[in-house]
mmJSON file of the N, C-alpha and C atoms, coordinates in Angstrom:
{"data_MODEL":{"atom_site":{
"group_PDB":["ATOM","ATOM","ATOM","ATOM","ATOM","ATOM","ATOM","ATOM","ATOM","ATOM","ATOM","ATOM","ATOM","ATOM","ATOM","ATOM","ATOM","ATOM","ATOM","ATOM","ATOM","ATOM","ATOM","ATOM","ATOM","ATOM","ATOM","ATOM","ATOM","ATOM","ATOM","ATOM","ATOM","ATOM","ATOM","ATOM","ATOM","ATOM","ATOM","ATOM","ATOM","ATOM","ATOM","ATOM","ATOM","ATOM","ATOM","ATOM","ATOM","ATOM","ATOM","ATOM","ATOM","ATOM","ATOM","ATOM","ATOM","ATOM","ATOM","ATOM","ATOM","ATOM","ATOM","ATOM","ATOM","ATOM","ATOM","ATOM","ATOM","ATOM","ATOM","ATOM","ATOM","ATOM","ATOM","ATOM","ATOM","ATOM","ATOM","ATOM","ATOM","ATOM","ATOM","ATOM","ATOM","ATOM","ATOM","ATOM","ATOM","ATOM","ATOM","ATOM","ATOM","ATOM","ATOM","ATOM","ATOM","ATOM","ATOM","ATOM","ATOM","ATOM","ATOM","ATOM","ATOM","ATOM","ATOM","ATOM","ATOM","ATOM","ATOM","ATOM","ATOM","ATOM","ATOM","ATOM","ATOM","ATOM","ATOM","ATOM","ATOM","ATOM","ATOM","ATOM","ATOM","ATOM","ATOM","ATOM","ATOM","ATOM","ATOM","ATOM","ATOM","ATOM","ATOM","ATOM","ATOM","ATOM","ATOM","ATOM","ATOM","ATOM","ATOM","ATOM","ATOM","ATOM","ATOM","ATOM","ATOM","ATOM","ATOM","ATOM","ATOM","ATOM","ATOM","ATOM","ATOM","ATOM","ATOM","ATOM","ATOM","ATOM","ATOM","ATOM","ATOM","ATOM","ATOM","ATOM","ATOM","ATOM","ATOM","ATOM","ATOM","ATOM","ATOM","ATOM","ATOM","ATOM","ATOM","ATOM","ATOM","ATOM","ATOM","ATOM","ATOM","ATOM","ATOM","ATOM","ATOM","ATOM","ATOM","ATOM","ATOM","ATOM","ATOM","ATOM","ATOM","ATOM","ATOM","ATOM","ATOM","ATOM","ATOM","ATOM","ATOM","ATOM","ATOM","ATOM","ATOM","ATOM","ATOM","ATOM","ATOM","ATOM","ATOM","ATOM","ATOM","ATOM","ATOM","ATOM","ATOM","ATOM","ATOM","ATOM","ATOM","ATOM","ATOM","ATOM","ATOM","ATOM","ATOM","ATOM","ATOM","ATOM","ATOM","ATOM","ATOM","ATOM","ATOM","ATOM","ATOM","ATOM","ATOM"],
"id":[1,2,3,4,5,6,7,8,9,10,11,12,13,14,15,16,17,18,19,20,21,22,23,24,25,26,27,28,29,30,31,32,33,34,35,36,37,38,39,40,41,42,43,44,45,46,47,48,49,50,51,52,53,54,55,56,57,58,59,60,61,62,63,64,65,66,67,68,69,70,71,72,73,74,75,76,77,78,79,80,81,82,83,84,85,86,87,88,89,90,91,92,93,94,95,96,97,98,99,100,101,102,103,104,105,106,107,108,109,110,111,112,113,114,115,116,117,118,119,120,121,122,123,124,125,126,127,128,129,130,131,132,133,134,135,136,137,138,139,140,141,142,143,144,145,146,147,148,149,150,151,152,153,154,155,156,157,158,159,160,161,162,163,164,165,166,167,168,169,170,171,172,173,174,175,176,177,178,179,180,181,182,183,184,185,186,187,188,189,190,191,192,193,194,195,196,197,198,199,200,201,202,203,204,205,206,207,208,209,210,211,212,213,214,215,216,217,218,219,220,221,222,223,224,225,226,227,228,229,230,231,232,233,234,235,236,237,238,239,240,241,242,243],
"type_symbol":["N","C","C","N","C","C","N","C","C","N","C","C","N","C","C","N","C","C","N","C","C","N","C","C","N","C","C","N","C","C","N","C","C","N","C","C","N","C","C","N","C","C","N","C","C","N","C","C","N","C","C","N","C","C","N","C","C","N","C","C","N","C","C","N","C","C","N","C","C","N","C","C","N","C","C","N","C","C","N","C","C","N","C","C","N","C","C","N","C","C","N","C","C","N","C","C","N","C","C","N","C","C","N","C","C","N","C","C","N","C","C","N","C","C","N","C","C","N","C","C","N","C","C","N","C","C","N","C","C","N","C","C","N","C","C","N","C","C","N","C","C","N","C","C","N","C","C","N","C","C","N","C","C","N","C","C","N","C","C","N","C","C","N","C","C","N","C","C","N","C","C","N","C","C","N","C","C","N","C","C","N","C","C","N","C","C","N","C","C","N","C","C","N","C","C","N","C","C","N","C","C","N","C","C","N","C","C","N","C","C","N","C","C","N","C","C","N","C","C","N","C","C","N","C","C","N","C","C","N","C","C","N","C","C","N","C","C","N","C","C","N","C","C"],
"label_atom_id":["N","CA","C","N","CA","C","N","CA","C","N","CA","C","N","CA","C","N","CA","C","N","CA","C","N","CA","C","N","CA","C","N","CA","C","N","CA","C","N","CA","C","N","CA","C","N","CA","C","N","CA","C","N","CA","C","N","CA","C","N","CA","C","N","CA","C","N","CA","C","N","CA","C","N","CA","C","N","CA","C","N","CA","C","N","CA","C","N","CA","C","N","CA","C","N","CA","C","N","CA","C","N","CA","C","N","CA","C","N","CA","C","N","CA","C","N","CA","C","N","CA","C","N","CA","C","N","CA","C","N","CA","C","N","CA","C","N","CA","C","N","CA","C","N","CA","C","N","CA","C","N","CA","C","N","CA","C","N","CA","C","N","CA","C","N","CA","C","N","CA","C","N","CA","C","N","CA","C","N","CA","C","N","CA","C","N","CA","C","N","CA","C","N","CA","C","N","CA","C","N","CA","C","N","CA","C","N","CA","C","N","CA","C","N","CA","C","N","CA","C","N","CA","C","N","CA","C","N","CA","C","N","CA","C","N","CA","C","N","CA","C","N","CA","C","N","CA","C","N","CA","C","N","CA","C","N","CA","C","N","CA","C","N","CA","C","N","CA","C","N","CA","C","N","CA","C","N","CA","C","N","CA","C"],
"label_alt_id":[null,null,null,null,null,null,null,null,null,null,null,null,null,null,null,null,null,null,null,null,null,null,null,null,null,null,null,null,null,null,null,null,null,null,null,null,null,null,null,null,null,null,null,null,null,null,null,null,null,null,null,null,null,null,null,null,null,null,null,null,null,null,null,null,null,null,null,null,null,null,null,null,null,null,null,null,null,null,null,null,null,null,null,null,null,null,null,null,null,null,null,null,null,null,null,null,null,null,null,null,null,null,null,null,null,null,null,null,null,null,null,null,null,null,null,null,null,null,null,null,null,null,null,null,null,null,null,null,null,null,null,null,null,null,null,null,null,null,null,null,null,null,null,null,null,null,null,null,null,null,null,null,null,null,null,null,null,null,null,null,null,null,null,null,null,null,null,null,null,null,null,null,null,null,null,null,null,null,null,null,null,null,null,null,null,null,null,null,null,null,null,null,null,null,null,null,null,null,null,null,null,null,null,null,null,null,null,null,null,null,null,null,null,null,null,null,null,null,null,null,null,null,null,null,null,null,null,null,null,null,null,null,null,null,null,null,null,null,null,null,null,null,null],
"label_comp_id":["MET","MET","MET","PRO","PRO","PRO","PRO","PRO","PRO","MET","MET","MET","ASN","ASN","ASN","GLN","GLN","GLN","LYS","LYS","LYS","LYS","LYS","LYS","LYS","LYS","LYS","LYS","LYS","LYS","ASP","ASP","ASP","ARG","ARG","ARG","ILE","ILE","ILE","ALA","ALA","ALA","PRO","PRO","PRO","ALA","ALA","ALA","GLU","GLU","GLU","LYS","LYS","LYS","LYS","LYS","LYS","ALA","ALA","ALA","ALA","ALA","ALA","LEU","LEU","LEU","MET","MET","MET","GLU","GLU","GLU","ALA","ALA","ALA","SER","SER","SER","LYS","LYS","LYS","PHE","PHE","PHE","ILE","ILE","ILE","LEU","LEU","LEU","ASP","ASP","ASP","LEU","LEU","LEU","ALA","ALA","ALA","LYS","LYS","LYS","LEU","LEU","LEU","VAL","VAL","VAL","PHE","PHE","PHE","ALA","ALA","ALA","GLY","GLY","GLY","ILE","ILE","ILE","ILE","ILE","ILE","LEU","LEU","LEU","GLY","GLY","GLY","SER","SER","SER","ILE","ILE","ILE","MET","MET","MET","ASP","ASP","ASP","MET","MET","MET","GLY","GLY","GLY","ILE","ILE","ILE","SER","SER","SER","LYS","LYS","LYS","GLY","GLY","GLY","GLY","GLY","GLY","LEU","LEU","LEU","LEU","LEU","LEU","LEU","LEU","LEU","VAL","VAL","VAL","GLY","GLY","GLY","GLY","GLY","GLY","LEU","LEU","LEU","ILE","ILE","ILE","VAL","VAL","VAL","CYS","CYS","CYS","VAL","VAL","VAL","PHE","PHE","PHE","ILE","ILE","ILE","PHE","PHE","PHE","LEU","LEU","LEU","GLY","GLY","GLY","ALA","ALA","ALA","TYR","TYR","TYR","SER","SER","SER","TYR","TYR","TYR","TYR","TYR","TYR","TYR","TYR","TYR","ALA","ALA","ALA","ILE","ILE","ILE","LYS","LYS","LYS","LYS","LYS","LYS","PHE","PHE","PHE"],
"label_asym_id":["A","A","A","A","A","A","A","A","A","A","A","A","A","A","A","A","A","A","A","A","A","A","A","A","A","A","A","A","A","A","A","A","A","A","A","A","A","A","A","A","A","A","A","A","A","A","A","A","A","A","A","A","A","A","A","A","A","A","A","A","A","A","A","A","A","A","A","A","A","A","A","A","A","A","A","A","A","A","A","A","A","A","A","A","A","A","A","A","A","A","A","A","A","A","A","A","A","A","A","A","A","A","A","A","A","A","A","A","A","A","A","A","A","A","A","A","A","A","A","A","A","A","A","A","A","A","A","A","A","A","A","A","A","A","A","A","A","A","A","A","A","A","A","A","A","A","A","A","A","A","A","A","A","A","A","A","A","A","A","A","A","A","A","A","A","A","A","A","A","A","A","A","A","A","A","A","A","A","A","A","A","A","A","A","A","A","A","A","A","A","A","A","A","A","A","A","A","A","A","A","A","A","A","A","A","A","A","A","A","A","A","A","A","A","A","A","A","A","A","A","A","A","A","A","A","A","A","A","A","A","A","A","A","A","A","A","A","A","A","A","A","A","A"],
"label_entity_id":["1","1","1","1","1","1","1","1","1","1","1","1","1","1","1","1","1","1","1","1","1","1","1","1","1","1","1","1","1","1","1","1","1","1","1","1","1","1","1","1","1","1","1","1","1","1","1","1","1","1","1","1","1","1","1","1","1","1","1","1","1","1","1","1","1","1","1","1","1","1","1","1","1","1","1","1","1","1","1","1","1","1","1","1","1","1","1","1","1","1","1","1","1","1","1","1","1","1","1","1","1","1","1","1","1","1","1","1","1","1","1","1","1","1","1","1","1","1","1","1","1","1","1","1","1","1","1","1","1","1","1","1","1","1","1","1","1","1","1","1","1","1","1","1","1","1","1","1","1","1","1","1","1","1","1","1","1","1","1","1","1","1","1","1","1","1","1","1","1","1","1","1","1","1","1","1","1","1","1","1","1","1","1","1","1","1","1","1","1","1","1","1","1","1","1","1","1","1","1","1","1","1","1","1","1","1","1","1","1","1","1","1","1","1","1","1","1","1","1","1","1","1","1","1","1","1","1","1","1","1","1","1","1","1","1","1","1","1","1","1","1","1","1"],
"label_seq_id":[1,1,1,2,2,2,3,3,3,4,4,4,5,5,5,6,6,6,7,7,7,8,8,8,9,9,9,10,10,10,11,11,11,12,12,12,13,13,13,14,14,14,15,15,15,16,16,16,17,17,17,18,18,18,19,19,19,20,20,20,21,21,21,22,22,22,23,23,23,24,24,24,25,25,25,26,26,26,27,27,27,28,28,28,29,29,29,30,30,30,31,31,31,32,32,32,33,33,33,34,34,34,35,35,35,36,36,36,37,37,37,38,38,38,39,39,39,40,40,40,41,41,41,42,42,42,43,43,43,44,44,44,45,45,45,46,46,46,47,47,47,48,48,48,49,49,49,50,50,50,51,51,51,52,52,52,53,53,53,54,54,54,55,55,55,56,56,56,57,57,57,58,58,58,59,59,59,60,60,60,61,61,61,62,62,62,63,63,63,64,64,64,65,65,65,66,66,66,67,67,67,68,68,68,69,69,69,70,70,70,71,71,71,72,72,72,73,73,73,74,74,74,75,75,75,76,76,76,77,77,77,78,78,78,79,79,79,80,80,80,81,81,81],
"pdbx_PDB_ins_code":[null,null,null,null,null,null,null,null,null,null,null,null,null,null,null,null,null,null,null,null,null,null,null,null,null,null,null,null,null,null,null,null,null,null,null,null,null,null,null,null,null,null,null,null,null,null,null,null,null,null,null,null,null,null,null,null,null,null,null,null,null,null,null,null,null,null,null,null,null,null,null,null,null,null,null,null,null,null,null,null,null,null,null,null,null,null,null,null,null,null,null,null,null,null,null,null,null,null,null,null,null,null,null,null,null,null,null,null,null,null,null,null,null,null,null,null,null,null,null,null,null,null,null,null,null,null,null,null,null,null,null,null,null,null,null,null,null,null,null,null,null,null,null,null,null,null,null,null,null,null,null,null,null,null,null,null,null,null,null,null,null,null,null,null,null,null,null,null,null,null,null,null,null,null,null,null,null,null,null,null,null,null,null,null,null,null,null,null,null,null,null,null,null,null,null,null,null,null,null,null,null,null,null,null,null,null,null,null,null,null,null,null,null,null,null,null,null,null,null,null,null,null,null,null,null,null,null,null,null,null,null,null,null,null,null,null,null,null,null,null,null,null,null],
"Cartn_x":[77.994,78.314,78.71,78.083,78.386,79.757,80.36,81.673,81.588,82.692,82.709,82.611,82.996,83.023,81.667,80.671,79.353,78.536,77.866,77.009,75.622,75.026,73.668,72.729,71.614,70.67,70.083,69.931,69.338,70.31,71.59,72.565,72.606,72.062,72.095,71.008,71.287,70.318,69.627,68.333,67.559,67.813,67.759,67.976,66.997,65.773,64.793,65.197,65.756,66.222,67.442,68.334,69.496,69.062,68.088,67.591,66.967,66.162,65.522,66.562,67.594,68.648,69.421,69.731,70.434,69.577,68.283,67.388,67.326,67.243,67.218,68.556,69.655,70.975,71.116,70.59,70.679,69.853,68.691,67.883,68.624,69.253,69.989,71.161,71.896,73.048,72.587,71.485,70.96,70.437,69.883,69.486,70.706,71.806,73.037,73.517,73.391,73.777,72.927,71.636,70.757,71.146,71.484,71.865,73.183,74.129,75.398,75.166,74.31,73.993,73.352,72.439,71.823,72.869,73.816,74.895,75.775,75.985,76.774,76.048,74.751,73.957,74.0,73.767,73.785,75.181,76.201,77.564,77.984,77.471,77.83,77.044,75.858,75.064,75.645,76.007,76.533,77.971,78.297,79.652,80.465,81.181,81.931,83.423,83.887,85.307,85.825,84.938,85.325,85.317,86.33,86.352,85.217,84.427,83.256,83.658,84.751,85.207,85.605,86.363,86.768,85.589,84.652,83.449,82.639,82.462,81.696,82.41,83.72,84.481,84.437,84.788,84.811,83.401,82.453,81.07,80.49,80.786,80.3,80.864,82.142,82.75,82.109,81.861,81.245,79.83,79.072,77.713,77.761,78.687,78.806,79.156,80.035,80.399,79.195,78.451,77.271,76.213,76.008,75.034,75.472,76.761,77.264,77.077,77.427,77.283,75.823,74.946,73.523,72.942,73.299,72.794,73.365,74.645,75.264,74.612,74.351,73.731,72.298,71.595,70.241,70.289,71.199,71.36,71.769,72.679,73.135,71.999,71.146,70.024,69.019,68.783,67.837,68.436,69.679,70.301,70.625,71.119,71.607,70.479,69.474,68.437,67.12],
"Cartn_y":[99.943,99.139,97.734,96.664,95.297,94.843,93.928,93.402,92.725,92.695,92.168,90.64,89.943,88.492,87.849,88.618,88.062,88.071,86.936,86.859,87.4,88.03,88.491,87.306,87.345,86.233,86.074,87.134,87.02,86.4,86.332,85.727,84.205,83.656,82.22,81.529,80.305,79.514,78.564,78.501,77.636,76.172,75.292,73.862,73.281,73.755,73.261,73.645,74.843,75.27,74.475,74.148,73.329,71.936,71.376,70.047,70.065,71.077,71.173,71.336,72.127,72.329,71.041,70.289,69.021,67.989,67.983,67.055,67.377,68.659,69.051,68.765,68.966,68.67,67.184,66.347,64.906,64.496,65.102,64.813,65.235,66.397,66.894,65.976,65.532,64.658,63.312,62.786,61.53,61.702,62.864,63.142,63.191,63.755,63.752,62.329,61.464,60.064,59.412,59.713,59.158,59.669,60.946,61.514,60.935,60.735,60.134,58.7,57.967,56.601,56.573,57.498,57.581,57.934,58.79,59.128,57.933,57.087,55.869,54.957,54.801,53.959,54.515,55.814,56.417,56.379,56.585,56.55,55.165,54.138,52.786,52.344,52.903,52.568,53.231,54.478,55.233,54.792,54.678,54.275,55.527,56.015,57.26,57.051,55.831,55.564,55.598,55.485,55.473,54.015,53.629,52.248,52.043,51.006,50.761,50.352,49.612,49.196,50.385,51.302,52.504,53.379,53.496,54.292,53.704,52.394,51.752,51.843,51.704,51.77,53.163,54.163,55.538,56.01,55.74,56.147,55.451,54.167,53.43,53.969,54.327,54.92,56.256,57.065,58.37,58.202,57.26,57.007,56.538,55.655,55.174,56.303,57.193,58.332,59.242,59.52,60.379,59.723,58.427,57.737,57.781,57.559,57.621,59.02,60.06,61.431,61.797,61.389,61.672,60.957,59.692,58.921,59.465,59.86,60.4,61.718,62.597,63.88,63.673,62.697,62.384,61.835,60.91,60.328,61.399,62.277,63.341,64.286,64.591,65.488,64.876,63.585,62.923,62.756,62.333,62.024,63.29,64.303,65.505,66.444,66.586,67.6,66.944],
"Cartn_z":[150.791,149.621,150.099,149.541,149.997,149.519,150.261,149.845,148.478,147.767,146.404,146.353,147.417,147.356,147.657,148.071,148.333,147.045,146.786,145.603,145.95,144.999,145.186,145.038,145.712,145.651,144.258,143.517,142.187,141.177,141.486,140.583,140.699,141.763,141.981,141.165,140.78,140.027,140.993,140.907,141.788,141.437,142.421,142.143,141.134,141.135,140.165,138.743,138.586,137.265,136.824,137.764,137.437,136.994,137.71,137.357,135.97,135.686,134.379,133.271,133.532,132.53,132.281,133.342,133.17,132.448,132.716,132.019,130.529,130.195,128.787,128.115,128.841,128.286,128.009,128.898,128.678,127.459,127.287,126.096,124.829,124.871,123.708,123.357,124.362,124.118,123.563,124.079,123.554,122.129,121.811,120.424,119.504,119.991,119.203,118.939,119.935,119.752,118.664,118.664,117.626,116.243,116.152,114.863,114.358,115.243,114.838,114.38,115.084,114.689,113.304,113.046,111.713,110.658,111.007,110.078,109.772,110.764,110.532,109.548,109.742,108.847,107.427,107.274,105.941,105.327,106.141,105.631,105.187,105.84,105.431,104.2,103.997,102.814,101.572,101.669,100.522,100.255,99.006,98.632,98.332,99.368,99.218,99.385,99.339,99.448,100.877,101.848,103.257,103.712,104.467,104.949,105.942,105.714,106.555,107.972,108.086,109.418,110.274,109.687,110.434,110.78,109.833,110.079,111.234,111.216,112.284,113.627,113.609,114.862,115.478,114.696,115.212,115.561,114.68,114.945,116.156,116.293,117.455,118.756,118.733,119.936,120.284,119.271,119.508,120.057,119.486,119.976,121.429,121.748,123.135,124.096,123.683,124.537,124.756,123.686,123.83,124.719,124.569,125.408,126.867,127.118,128.487,129.072,128.316,128.823,129.068,128.16,128.337,129.539,129.702,130.847,132.149,132.132,133.343,133.753,132.798,133.152,133.636,133.064,133.533,134.963,135.207,136.546,137.556,137.173,138.06,138.398,137.407,137.65,138.624,138.497,139.388,140.788,140.843,142.132,142.935,142.261,142.948,143.345,142.483,142.741,143.027],
"occupancy":[1.0,1.0,1.0,1.0,1.0,1.0,1.0,1.0,1.0,1.0,1.0,1.0,1.0,1.0,1.0,1.0,1.0,1.0,1.0,1.0,1.0,1.0,1.0,1.0,1.0,1.0,1.0,1.0,1.0,1.0,1.0,1.0,1.0,1.0,1.0,1.0,1.0,1.0,1.0,1.0,1.0,1.0,1.0,1.0,1.0,1.0,1.0,1.0,1.0,1.0,1.0,1.0,1.0,1.0,1.0,1.0,1.0,1.0,1.0,1.0,1.0,1.0,1.0,1.0,1.0,1.0,1.0,1.0,1.0,1.0,1.0,1.0,1.0,1.0,1.0,1.0,1.0,1.0,1.0,1.0,1.0,1.0,1.0,1.0,1.0,1.0,1.0,1.0,1.0,1.0,1.0,1.0,1.0,1.0,1.0,1.0,1.0,1.0,1.0,1.0,1.0,1.0,1.0,1.0,1.0,1.0,1.0,1.0,1.0,1.0,1.0,1.0,1.0,1.0,1.0,1.0,1.0,1.0,1.0,1.0,1.0,1.0,1.0,1.0,1.0,1.0,1.0,1.0,1.0,1.0,1.0,1.0,1.0,1.0,1.0,1.0,1.0,1.0,1.0,1.0,1.0,1.0,1.0,1.0,1.0,1.0,1.0,1.0,1.0,1.0,1.0,1.0,1.0,1.0,1.0,1.0,1.0,1.0,1.0,1.0,1.0,1.0,1.0,1.0,1.0,1.0,1.0,1.0,1.0,1.0,1.0,1.0,1.0,1.0,1.0,1.0,1.0,1.0,1.0,1.0,1.0,1.0,1.0,1.0,1.0,1.0,1.0,1.0,1.0,1.0,1.0,1.0,1.0,1.0,1.0,1.0,1.0,1.0,1.0,1.0,1.0,1.0,1.0,1.0,1.0,1.0,1.0,1.0,1.0,1.0,1.0,1.0,1.0,1.0,1.0,1.0,1.0,1.0,1.0,1.0,1.0,1.0,1.0,1.0,1.0,1.0,1.0,1.0,1.0,1.0,1.0,1.0,1.0,1.0,1.0,1.0,1.0,1.0,1.0,1.0,1.0,1.0,1.0],
"B_iso_or_equiv":[0.0,0.0,0.0,0.0,0.0,0.0,0.0,0.0,0.0,0.0,0.0,0.0,0.0,0.0,0.0,0.0,0.0,0.0,0.0,0.0,0.0,0.0,0.0,0.0,0.0,0.0,0.0,0.0,0.0,0.0,0.0,0.0,0.0,0.0,0.0,0.0,0.0,0.0,0.0,0.0,0.0,0.0,0.0,0.0,0.0,0.0,0.0,0.0,0.0,0.0,0.0,0.0,0.0,0.0,0.0,0.0,0.0,0.0,0.0,0.0,0.0,0.0,0.0,0.0,0.0,0.0,0.0,0.0,0.0,0.0,0.0,0.0,0.0,0.0,0.0,0.0,0.0,0.0,0.0,0.0,0.0,0.0,0.0,0.0,0.0,0.0,0.0,0.0,0.0,0.0,0.0,0.0,0.0,0.0,0.0,0.0,0.0,0.0,0.0,0.0,0.0,0.0,0.0,0.0,0.0,0.0,0.0,0.0,0.0,0.0,0.0,0.0,0.0,0.0,0.0,0.0,0.0,0.0,0.0,0.0,0.0,0.0,0.0,0.0,0.0,0.0,0.0,0.0,0.0,0.0,0.0,0.0,0.0,0.0,0.0,0.0,0.0,0.0,0.0,0.0,0.0,0.0,0.0,0.0,0.0,0.0,0.0,0.0,0.0,0.0,0.0,0.0,0.0,0.0,0.0,0.0,0.0,0.0,0.0,0.0,0.0,0.0,0.0,0.0,0.0,0.0,0.0,0.0,0.0,0.0,0.0,0.0,0.0,0.0,0.0,0.0,0.0,0.0,0.0,0.0,0.0,0.0,0.0,0.0,0.0,0.0,0.0,0.0,0.0,0.0,0.0,0.0,0.0,0.0,0.0,0.0,0.0,0.0,0.0,0.0,0.0,0.0,0.0,0.0,0.0,0.0,0.0,0.0,0.0,0.0,0.0,0.0,0.0,0.0,0.0,0.0,0.0,0.0,0.0,0.0,0.0,0.0,0.0,0.0,0.0,0.0,0.0,0.0,0.0,0.0,0.0,0.0,0.0,0.0,0.0,0.0,0.0,0.0,0.0,0.0,0.0,0.0,0.0],
"pdbx_formal_charge":[null,null,null,null,null,null,null,null,null,null,null,null,null,null,null,null,null,null,null,null,null,null,null,null,null,null,null,null,null,null,null,null,null,null,null,null,null,null,null,null,null,null,null,null,null,null,null,null,null,null,null,null,null,null,null,null,null,null,null,null,null,null,null,null,null,null,null,null,null,null,null,null,null,null,null,null,null,null,null,null,null,null,null,null,null,null,null,null,null,null,null,null,null,null,null,null,null,null,null,null,null,null,null,null,null,null,null,null,null,null,null,null,null,null,null,null,null,null,null,null,null,null,null,null,null,null,null,null,null,null,null,null,null,null,null,null,null,null,null,null,null,null,null,null,null,null,null,null,null,null,null,null,null,null,null,null,null,null,null,null,null,null,null,null,null,null,null,null,null,null,null,null,null,null,null,null,null,null,null,null,null,null,null,null,null,null,null,null,null,null,null,null,null,null,null,null,null,null,null,null,null,null,null,null,null,null,null,null,null,null,null,null,null,null,null,null,null,null,null,null,null,null,null,null,null,null,null,null,null,null,null,null,null,null,null,null,null,null,null,null,null,null,null],
"auth_seq_id":[1,1,1,2,2,2,3,3,3,4,4,4,5,5,5,6,6,6,7,7,7,8,8,8,9,9,9,10,10,10,11,11,11,12,12,12,13,13,13,14,14,14,15,15,15,16,16,16,17,17,17,18,18,18,19,19,19,20,20,20,21,21,21,22,22,22,23,23,23,24,24,24,25,25,25,26,26,26,27,27,27,28,28,28,29,29,29,30,30,30,31,31,31,32,32,32,33,33,33,34,34,34,35,35,35,36,36,36,37,37,37,38,38,38,39,39,39,40,40,40,41,41,41,42,42,42,43,43,43,44,44,44,45,45,45,46,46,46,47,47,47,48,48,48,49,49,49,50,50,50,51,51,51,52,52,52,53,53,53,54,54,54,55,55,55,56,56,56,57,57,57,58,58,58,59,59,59,60,60,60,61,61,61,62,62,62,63,63,63,64,64,64,65,65,65,66,66,66,67,67,67,68,68,68,69,69,69,70,70,70,71,71,71,72,72,72,73,73,73,74,74,74,75,75,75,76,76,76,77,77,77,78,78,78,79,79,79,80,80,80,81,81,81],
"auth_comp_id":["MET","MET","MET","PRO","PRO","PRO","PRO","PRO","PRO","MET","MET","MET","ASN","ASN","ASN","GLN","GLN","GLN","LYS","LYS","LYS","LYS","LYS","LYS","LYS","LYS","LYS","LYS","LYS","LYS","ASP","ASP","ASP","ARG","ARG","ARG","ILE","ILE","ILE","ALA","ALA","ALA","PRO","PRO","PRO","ALA","ALA","ALA","GLU","GLU","GLU","LYS","LYS","LYS","LYS","LYS","LYS","ALA","ALA","ALA","ALA","ALA","ALA","LEU","LEU","LEU","MET","MET","MET","GLU","GLU","GLU","ALA","ALA","ALA","SER","SER","SER","LYS","LYS","LYS","PHE","PHE","PHE","ILE","ILE","ILE","LEU","LEU","LEU","ASP","ASP","ASP","LEU","LEU","LEU","ALA","ALA","ALA","LYS","LYS","LYS","LEU","LEU","LEU","VAL","VAL","VAL","PHE","PHE","PHE","ALA","ALA","ALA","GLY","GLY","GLY","ILE","ILE","ILE","ILE","ILE","ILE","LEU","LEU","LEU","GLY","GLY","GLY","SER","SER","SER","ILE","ILE","ILE","MET","MET","MET","ASP","ASP","ASP","MET","MET","MET","GLY","GLY","GLY","ILE","ILE","ILE","SER","SER","SER","LYS","LYS","LYS","GLY","GLY","GLY","GLY","GLY","GLY","LEU","LEU","LEU","LEU","LEU","LEU","LEU","LEU","LEU","VAL","VAL","VAL","GLY","GLY","GLY","GLY","GLY","GLY","LEU","LEU","LEU","ILE","ILE","ILE","VAL","VAL","VAL","CYS","CYS","CYS","VAL","VAL","VAL","PHE","PHE","PHE","ILE","ILE","ILE","PHE","PHE","PHE","LEU","LEU","LEU","GLY","GLY","GLY","ALA","ALA","ALA","TYR","TYR","TYR","SER","SER","SER","TYR","TYR","TYR","TYR","TYR","TYR","TYR","TYR","TYR","ALA","ALA","ALA","ILE","ILE","ILE","LYS","LYS","LYS","LYS","LYS","LYS","PHE","PHE","PHE"],
"auth_asym_id":["A","A","A","A","A","A","A","A","A","A","A","A","A","A","A","A","A","A","A","A","A","A","A","A","A","A","A","A","A","A","A","A","A","A","A","A","A","A","A","A","A","A","A","A","A","A","A","A","A","A","A","A","A","A","A","A","A","A","A","A","A","A","A","A","A","A","A","A","A","A","A","A","A","A","A","A","A","A","A","A","A","A","A","A","A","A","A","A","A","A","A","A","A","A","A","A","A","A","A","A","A","A","A","A","A","A","A","A","A","A","A","A","A","A","A","A","A","A","A","A","A","A","A","A","A","A","A","A","A","A","A","A","A","A","A","A","A","A","A","A","A","A","A","A","A","A","A","A","A","A","A","A","A","A","A","A","A","A","A","A","A","A","A","A","A","A","A","A","A","A","A","A","A","A","A","A","A","A","A","A","A","A","A","A","A","A","A","A","A","A","A","A","A","A","A","A","A","A","A","A","A","A","A","A","A","A","A","A","A","A","A","A","A","A","A","A","A","A","A","A","A","A","A","A","A","A","A","A","A","A","A","A","A","A","A","A","A","A","A","A","A","A","A"],
"auth_atom_id":["N","CA","C","N","CA","C","N","CA","C","N","CA","C","N","CA","C","N","CA","C","N","CA","C","N","CA","C","N","CA","C","N","CA","C","N","CA","C","N","CA","C","N","CA","C","N","CA","C","N","CA","C","N","CA","C","N","CA","C","N","CA","C","N","CA","C","N","CA","C","N","CA","C","N","CA","C","N","CA","C","N","CA","C","N","CA","C","N","CA","C","N","CA","C","N","CA","C","N","CA","C","N","CA","C","N","CA","C","N","CA","C","N","CA","C","N","CA","C","N","CA","C","N","CA","C","N","CA","C","N","CA","C","N","CA","C","N","CA","C","N","CA","C","N","CA","C","N","CA","C","N","CA","C","N","CA","C","N","CA","C","N","CA","C","N","CA","C","N","CA","C","N","CA","C","N","CA","C","N","CA","C","N","CA","C","N","CA","C","N","CA","C","N","CA","C","N","CA","C","N","CA","C","N","CA","C","N","CA","C","N","CA","C","N","CA","C","N","CA","C","N","CA","C","N","CA","C","N","CA","C","N","CA","C","N","CA","C","N","CA","C","N","CA","C","N","CA","C","N","CA","C","N","CA","C","N","CA","C","N","CA","C","N","CA","C","N","CA","C","N","CA","C","N","CA","C","N","CA","C","N","CA","C"],
"pdbx_PDB_model_num":[1,1,1,1,1,1,1,1,1,1,1,1,1,1,1,1,1,1,1,1,1,1,1,1,1,1,1,1,1,1,1,1,1,1,1,1,1,1,1,1,1,1,1,1,1,1,1,1,1,1,1,1,1,1,1,1,1,1,1,1,1,1,1,1,1,1,1,1,1,1,1,1,1,1,1,1,1,1,1,1,1,1,1,1,1,1,1,1,1,1,1,1,1,1,1,1,1,1,1,1,1,1,1,1,1,1,1,1,1,1,1,1,1,1,1,1,1,1,1,1,1,1,1,1,1,1,1,1,1,1,1,1,1,1,1,1,1,1,1,1,1,1,1,1,1,1,1,1,1,1,1,1,1,1,1,1,1,1,1,1,1,1,1,1,1,1,1,1,1,1,1,1,1,1,1,1,1,1,1,1,1,1,1,1,1,1,1,1,1,1,1,1,1,1,1,1,1,1,1,1,1,1,1,1,1,1,1,1,1,1,1,1,1,1,1,1,1,1,1,1,1,1,1,1,1,1,1,1,1,1,1,1,1,1,1,1,1,1,1,1,1,1,1]
}}}
């Protein structure tokens, strides 16, 4: 019986699979940024009693965070793998 602290080879993820997963994650995060940006545009057009300045500020920050995370995961996937 093998020791418990050794990982089996079939449990490991191949570097190519990690790269593909990070690339897809970066695409997904950038798509979320696009959707939030579209929500900001629609929210500012519709008159729903929300302050436009606060909406633009919070939405802009969220879009910037998503763009940073998406770009970072894309860069990490290219650089690391």
